[in-house]
Steps between C-alpha positions, in 0.01 A plus 500: 500500500150471340195414721173374358214668687129363476253782556140422554201719558392475873183694588576869456878442495779276357678198645856423375681170547869413414485120412883471516489620857230282689304712744601822348181705427370836557168714441427856394219721387676626192747336263757779553502418877504133427815530298668677784375244754622211279847640490509552875385154571746346263776705649413373835479145408818501294673730755593767247614846566223756480683675217463175281115496502446742235713315260322159544378356154143414561294313250141571599231232395160664551177311556193731516237237472410606147685253259450740190641799707794293621589386158498854351705625792754216448530604140551864579776410758665288236488783259635740764787271587594467133493882467721534807742249362511673169549847671789365704658342186462836324657683796780262504569515128482880506757528786731262310462698179579820691797349670635387150430837347670689785799269466556639149491864604753710676429590859403846394255371248330260740463705813564833668777556751352583840823541700876428526637427848861467593697396811750274655341207697658267752687200360605186695814434315588835334554859599163602364239428247476797266144503377311674217130417489275613214111448540282497198119471448258517200413850600542726815188364660461176307692204659350224303854466334745599772860381511847599633844487354784490754875517478717418790876503546666302771800717612823338608340152530701171502524518113536874475240733376213314331188657343173321441170600353155357578141572391154406646152606589418746777187605683390824663350425851308701763616430846783313668531315828505821721315763288169445308561812304856414386579459134705190424690397172505121495733339263424150357152485689403163377839328615519469876861417506606778276257760608649832641310789644600862519320784696459807282623773740608858517202629295584255222862572486626176656436136516599333827552116515248305719517146631305213357208589734509857377633627826782754546846335530689588806858580364753771490582412145359695214178354382386783273494559140447864400306635200705653225247544227123535444221518754343173639127432499279484803340184613144435397237514774 
């Protein structure tokens, strides 16, 4: 949500008011501190989680007391907003162009194979889910274009042996729910329902399935995919 904030010079500091939220105002010595204070006071009034404050869209309307200075500042802010809009549009267009370009290439042309992991995972209505997971990235330490290709075979299911393949994005994370230094491979990180997390274990030779909260799963069933090719990357600090 966007918030219009009126900022006026007040002695040796700055006063900010949020017209849409009567009584919501704050003061600070510097504009940087004022920005933080405004986000905090909006968060309190709107009962927002602390994590949401940084993402608030604030439209600052400055009044320094000098009409000429205010007009020039407004013009510069308008130009900056236009530049930011143009930059976002260029980034979006570039991403779409790369996606279309990559779609026309073979997997080997578009990215490097970082690892191949195999194992039989638990299955609710079959004897086991034979899984082959291949993880790719733009380069060994460049994950701007990271995706996985997975093949799974449902063994002895209600309709016999069935094999399916899927593909999606993946992300390399530092830390899980129990270990800040753990390395986690997260499949489909932007899809909460489809997201899956695996702990990189055994010196990079295995991926162990974690639950939705990235905690270890208490089960006697096999939850491990073991590496059968290429060395995995280390998580960036």
